[in-house]
N, CA, C and O of each residue as an XYZ file, in Angstrom:
348
protein
N     175.540    -12.050    255.101
C     175.669    -11.794    253.684
C     175.646    -10.285    253.457
O     174.626     -9.645    253.711
N     176.733     -9.714    252.992
C     176.791     -8.266    252.782
C     175.807     -7.809    251.702
O     175.510     -8.542    250.759
N     175.325     -6.614    251.859
C     174.350     -6.079    250.923
C     174.969     -5.770    249.567
O     174.344     -6.016    248.535
N     176.169     -5.242    249.553
C     176.798     -4.818    248.304
C     177.942     -5.750    247.906
O     179.020     -5.281    247.541
N     177.721     -7.048    247.970
C     178.734     -8.018    247.576
C     178.865     -8.014    246.047
O     177.852     -7.944    245.351
N     180.078     -8.087    245.517
C     180.233     -8.112    244.056
C     179.547     -9.323    243.445
O     179.460    -10.378    244.074
N     179.064     -9.173    242.225
C     178.350    -10.269    241.566
C     179.257    -11.445    241.260
O     178.786    -12.577    241.149
N     180.556    -11.193    241.120
C     181.473    -12.272    240.780
C     182.068    -12.936    242.009
O     182.874    -13.856    241.877
N     181.691    -12.494    243.200
C     182.253    -13.073    244.425
C     181.656    -14.449    244.682
O     180.480    -14.690    244.411
N     182.468    -15.332    245.200
C     182.039    -16.682    245.518
C     181.632    -16.734    246.983
O     182.334    -16.197    247.841
N     180.509    -17.373    247.277
C     180.090    -17.498    248.665
C     181.060    -18.399    249.405
O     181.624    -19.330    248.830
N     181.247    -18.116    250.680
C     182.196    -18.875    251.488
C     181.691    -20.291    251.769
O     182.440    -21.257    251.625
N     180.426    -20.416    252.166
C     179.852    -21.722    252.512
C     178.437    -21.841    251.972
O     177.816    -20.840    251.614
N     177.939    -23.039    251.914
C     176.584    -23.298    251.416
C     175.584    -23.065    252.535
O     175.093    -24.019    253.139
N     175.285    -21.822    252.811
C     174.345    -21.493    253.889
C     173.113    -20.774    253.371
O     172.286    -20.336    254.171
N     172.964    -20.639    252.066
C     171.849    -19.874    251.525
C     170.572    -20.706    251.389
O     169.516    -20.149    251.091
N     170.639    -22.002    251.595
C     169.464    -22.862    251.526
C     168.968    -23.176    252.933
O     169.700    -23.015    253.909
N     167.731    -23.619    253.027
C     167.189    -23.940    254.346
C     167.919    -25.114    254.988
O     168.319    -25.040    256.150
N     168.089    -26.177    254.246
C     168.804    -27.341    254.768
C     170.197    -27.379    254.155
O     170.516    -28.270    253.367
N     171.007    -26.423    254.518
C     172.347    -26.319    253.939
C     173.284    -27.320    254.605
O     173.170    -27.615    255.795
N     174.206    -27.828    253.807
C     175.158    -28.806    254.326
C     176.390    -28.122    254.915
O     177.253    -28.793    255.481
N     176.482    -26.820    254.794
C     177.595    -26.037    255.310
C     178.931    -26.447    254.686
O     179.985    -26.345    255.314
N     178.861    -26.911    253.440
C     180.088    -27.286    252.731
C     180.826    -26.032    252.285
O     180.204    -25.042    251.902
N     182.127    -26.077    252.335
C     182.946    -24.927    251.946
C     183.126    -24.933    250.428
O     183.511    -25.949    249.850
N     182.847    -23.802    249.786
C     183.013    -23.673    248.341
C     184.448    -23.293    248.025
O     185.038    -22.449    248.700
N     185.004    -23.913    247.005
C     186.341    -23.576    246.534
C     186.335    -23.568    245.008
O     185.614    -24.337    244.373
N     187.137    -22.698    244.441
C     187.252    -22.649    242.984
C     188.109    -23.812    242.503
O     189.038    -24.252    243.181
N     187.773    -24.293    241.321
C     188.581    -25.344    240.725
C     189.862    -24.731    240.177
O     189.852    -23.587    239.722
N     190.969    -25.476    240.215
C     192.209    -24.942    239.639
C     192.055    -24.757    238.128
O     191.571    -25.646    237.426
N     192.466    -23.613    237.654
C     192.402    -23.334    236.223
C     191.043    -22.884    235.731
O     190.853    -22.727    234.526
N     190.100    -22.674    236.620
C     188.759    -22.275    236.187
C     188.777    -20.906    235.519
O     188.080    -20.692    234.527
N     189.562    -19.982    236.051
C     189.596    -18.636    235.471
C     190.228    -18.644    234.085
O     189.782    -17.920    233.194
N     191.272    -19.465    233.897
C     191.893    -19.530    232.577
C     190.927    -20.093    231.546
O     190.844    -19.583    230.428
N     190.207    -21.125    231.908
C     189.218    -21.690    230.994
C     188.113    -20.703    230.682
O     187.658    -20.607    229.542
N     187.679    -19.963    231.702
C     186.624    -18.967    231.496
C     187.096    -17.848    230.580
O     186.309    -17.318    229.795
N     188.361    -17.485    230.670
C     188.896    -16.438    229.799
C     188.867    -16.891    228.343
O     188.494    -16.119    227.459
N     189.259    -18.141    228.089
C     189.269    -18.637    226.717
C     187.858    -18.817    226.167
O     187.611    -18.533    224.995
N     186.943    -19.280    226.988
C     185.554    -19.403    226.552
C     184.980    -18.019    226.283
O     184.263    -17.824    225.301
N     185.290    -17.057    227.148
C     184.823    -15.690    226.973
C     185.377    -15.081    225.685
O     184.664    -14.381    224.966
N     186.637    -15.347    225.400
C     187.247    -14.850    224.172
C     186.545    -15.419    222.943
O     186.277    -14.692    221.985
N     186.250    -16.703    222.969
C     185.544    -17.331    221.851
C     184.135    -16.795    221.683
O     183.711    -16.517    220.561
N     183.399    -16.643    222.784
C     182.037    -16.112    222.700
C     182.029    -14.666    222.210
O     181.172    -14.280    221.415
N     182.975    -13.878    222.682
C     183.043    -12.475    222.256
C     183.404    -12.367    220.783
O     182.838    -11.542    220.064
N     184.330    -13.183    220.332
C     184.681    -13.188    218.909
C     183.513    -13.623    218.035
O     183.275    -13.050    216.972
N     182.788    -14.637    218.488
C     181.616    -15.104    217.746
C     180.528    -14.034    217.701
O     179.871    -13.850    216.676
N     180.342    -13.334    218.813
C     179.356    -12.249    218.862
C     179.731    -11.118    217.908
O     178.873    -10.593    217.198
N     181.009    -10.742    217.891
C     181.469     -9.670    217.011
C     181.376    -10.092    215.542
O     180.973     -9.295    214.694
N     181.742    -11.325    215.242
C     181.645    -11.832    213.866
C     180.196    -11.869    213.403
O     179.899    -11.518    212.261
N     179.297    -12.291    214.278
C     177.872    -12.320    213.935
C     177.353    -10.907    213.675
O     176.603    -10.686    212.725
N     177.746     -9.959    214.510
C     177.318     -8.569    214.304
C     177.860     -8.029    212.985
O     177.161     -7.308    212.273
N     179.100     -8.376    212.660
C     179.682     -7.928    211.391
C     178.924     -8.518    210.200
O     178.598     -7.804    209.252
N     178.652     -9.802    210.252
C     177.937    -10.440    209.138
C     176.523     -9.887    208.983
O     176.040     -9.730    207.862
N     175.863     -9.594    210.086
C     174.512     -9.025    210.006
C     174.552     -7.621    209.425
O     173.736     -7.288    208.566
N     175.497     -6.784    209.882
C     175.550     -5.421    209.348
C     176.003     -5.397    207.897
O     175.653     -4.473    207.163
N     176.770     -6.387    207.466
C     177.242     -6.415    206.086
C     176.173     -6.934    205.130
O     175.963     -6.363    204.060
N     175.502     -8.008    205.511
C     174.570     -8.639    204.573
C     173.168     -8.032    204.584
O     172.554     -7.900    203.525
N     172.656     -7.664    205.738
C     171.270     -7.202    205.817
C     171.098     -5.706    205.622
O     170.037     -5.256    205.191
N     172.125     -4.932    205.932
C     172.019     -3.477    205.847
C     173.106     -2.944    204.918
O     174.194     -3.513    204.835
N     172.814     -1.879    204.240
C     173.830     -1.248    203.393
C     174.440     -0.079    204.174
O     174.074      1.080    203.979
N     175.372     -0.414    205.053
C     176.013      0.592    205.894
C     177.416      0.869    205.391
O     178.073      0.000    204.817
N     177.862      2.094    205.618
C     179.247      2.419    205.280
C     180.165      1.818    206.352
O     179.704      1.361    207.398
N     181.453      1.829    206.071
C     182.404      1.257    207.022
C     182.413      2.036    208.341
O     182.580      1.442    209.406
N     182.239      3.340    208.278
C     182.194      4.154    209.495
C     180.977      3.797    210.341
O     181.075      3.718    211.566
N     179.846      3.583    209.703
C     178.645      3.187    210.440
C     178.807      1.797    211.047
O     178.370      1.543    212.169
N     179.443      0.896    210.287
C     179.686     -0.446    210.824
C     180.607     -0.388    212.038
O     180.377     -1.079    213.031
N     181.640      0.429    211.957
C     182.554      0.567    213.103
C     181.846      1.119    214.322
O     182.122      0.700    215.446
N     180.921      2.068    214.107
C     180.198      2.640    215.242
C     179.300      1.604    215.919
O     178.919      1.786    217.076
N     178.960      0.536    215.226
C     178.184     -0.557    215.812
C     179.109     -1.635    216.380
O     178.886     -2.135    217.483
N     180.141     -1.986    215.623
C     180.985     -3.126    215.990
C     181.922     -2.844    217.165
O     182.200     -3.748    217.953
N     182.411     -1.619    217.298
C     183.325     -1.309    218.407
C     182.619     -1.454    219.766
O     183.181     -2.080    220.664
N     181.412     -0.903    219.950
C     180.731     -1.158    221.238
C     180.408     -2.636    221.465
O     180.466     -3.116    222.597
N     180.071     -3.356    220.400
C     179.801     -4.789    220.549
C     181.069     -5.517    220.987
O     181.019     -6.383    221.862
N     182.206     -5.168    220.381
C     183.470     -5.821    220.721
C     183.947     -5.449    222.129
O     184.616     -6.250    222.782
N     183.610     -4.247    222.601
C     184.042     -3.815    223.935
C     183.097     -4.362    225.012
O     183.557     -4.833    226.052
N     181.802     -4.305    224.774
C     180.837     -4.741    225.778
C     180.604     -6.251    225.762
O     180.133     -6.809    226.753
N     180.924     -6.911    224.664
C     180.722     -8.356    224.566
C     181.418     -9.145    225.646
O     180.777     -9.972    226.295
N     182.723     -8.925    225.875
C     183.396     -9.674    226.946
C     182.822     -9.387    228.330
O     182.787    -10.274    229.183
N     182.377     -8.169    228.553
C     181.796     -7.839    229.865
C     180.484     -8.586    230.088
O     180.187     -9.010    231.205
N     179.707     -8.743    229.031
C     178.421     -9.417    229.153
C     178.558    -10.935    229.172
O     177.729    -11.621    229.769
N     179.586    -11.464    228.531
C     179.734    -12.915    228.405
C     180.578    -13.544    229.512
O     180.614    -14.771    229.611
N     181.255    -12.761    230.345
C     182.194    -13.352    231.292
C     181.486    -14.204    232.343
O     181.956    -15.293    232.672
N     180.384    -13.731    232.863
C     179.670    -14.507    233.882
C     179.150    -15.813    233.288
O     179.186    -16.849    233.953
N     178.673    -15.778    232.055
C     178.251    -16.997    231.371
C     179.417    -17.936    231.159
O     179.282    -19.147    231.334
N     180.570    -17.386    230.782
C     181.754    -18.217    230.524
C     182.252    -18.878    231.804
O     182.761    -19.998    231.756
N     182.118    -18.212    232.943
C     182.549    -18.818    234.204
C     181.667    -19.985    234.581
O     182.122    -20.911    235.252
N     180.416    -19.961    234.166
C     179.491    -21.036    234.501
C     179.590    -22.245    233.596
O     179.098    -23.320    233.940
N     180.221    -22.085    232.442
C     180.312    -23.225    231.515
C     181.420    -24.155    231.852
O     181.618    -25.155    231.163
């Protein structure tokens, strides 16, 4: 097991447990497409929630709202992708 393996990499075989069955892991067909759509929905929901919170709870100008919403919209997909792949 390499030390600097990417977090999104899939293990080749089930050898990380003590009594591993040595089964070969394979991705399901279409899993990435489904994860992209789930990620898009989660990111949109996160951005919409941030917009509604900044609009209703705080009296911010549009420039201040943009300074909050743009990082949320950019970082949201990066944070939600691993979750979306697992769903």
